Phi, psi and omega in degrees: 000320177299320179294318180293319178293320179295317178296316179297322177296317180295318180295317180294317179294317180297314179297317178296317179296315182297314182292319181287314183286322180298322176297316178294322179296316177296320179295319178295318179297319178296317180294322178297317177297318177297320178298316179297317178297317179295322177296318178296317178297321178295319176300316180297317180297317179296321178296314179296322180294317179292322177295320179294318177297322175300313180296320180295323179291334179276349185303314180299322178294317179295321179295319179293322176296319179297316179296320179297315181292325178295327176291332180279347177285142182272139173284155183297331179281347178267356185298313179300322179296320179294318178297319176296323179295320177297316178297321180295320178300318180295316181289328176295324178278007179060040176266151175257124178275112177275333183203131177216104187226102172291131181275199179268144181293145175245127179278121173260202182300289183245007184216170177246151173237137181243109178281140179231118177272123183232132172236121183234155177236139179173183177277175186301315184292323178295315180295316180296320179295319178299312181297319179297317180292323177294317181294332182263014177293151181288352179261164183277098178231124177254150181243130180212175178050055180274127175227119181247126179232160179271142179293157175297138183300324180294321181290316182292328177292321179293327180273355181052044175235149179254149175056041178281129181242157174242130179241129174253125183233153170241110177267144179234114180257130182254133178217161182262162177278140182285347184281000000 
C-alpha cells in the first residue's frame, strides 16, 4: 500500500509538474521568438536610421549641385542666342553646316529638352574642336549619337580638301519653363 501511494504521489507530482512547466516552456518559447523578431525589427530601424542620416548629410551637396545645374539650364528666351552661339562656334572652327535642324521640344518633369540634329563637314581636328567647345559650354548641352564618315572622294577632290569628314551629331539642349 505504501508503494502504491508513493507511486500515485509521484504520478500526481509529475502530471502537475508537466502541466505547469510545459505551459511555462511554451510561454518561454513564444517570448524568445518575440525577442528575436523585435531584435530584427530594431536592426532594420537602426539600418534605416543610419541610411537616413547618410542621406541627410548628403543633402547640402545635392542642393548645391541642383542649384548649379539649374543655373546651367537655358531660359526659353535665351534659346535663339544659344543656337546662334552653336552656329558661331562651328563657323569659327571653319566647319560647313550641311544640316542644322532643331526638333520639337520634349517636356520632361520640370524642364524641357530640345533635340538638335547637326551634320557638319570638316577635318578631324575641326570636328573634334567643335565637339569639345560644345561640351564645355556653360549651359547644359549634351552630345550624343555621333557618327563620323569620310566624304566621297569625288566631292573632296572638287573641294580641293584632303581628309574631309562628315559628322552627324544629336545635340540635346535643356531649358526650364519660364512660368
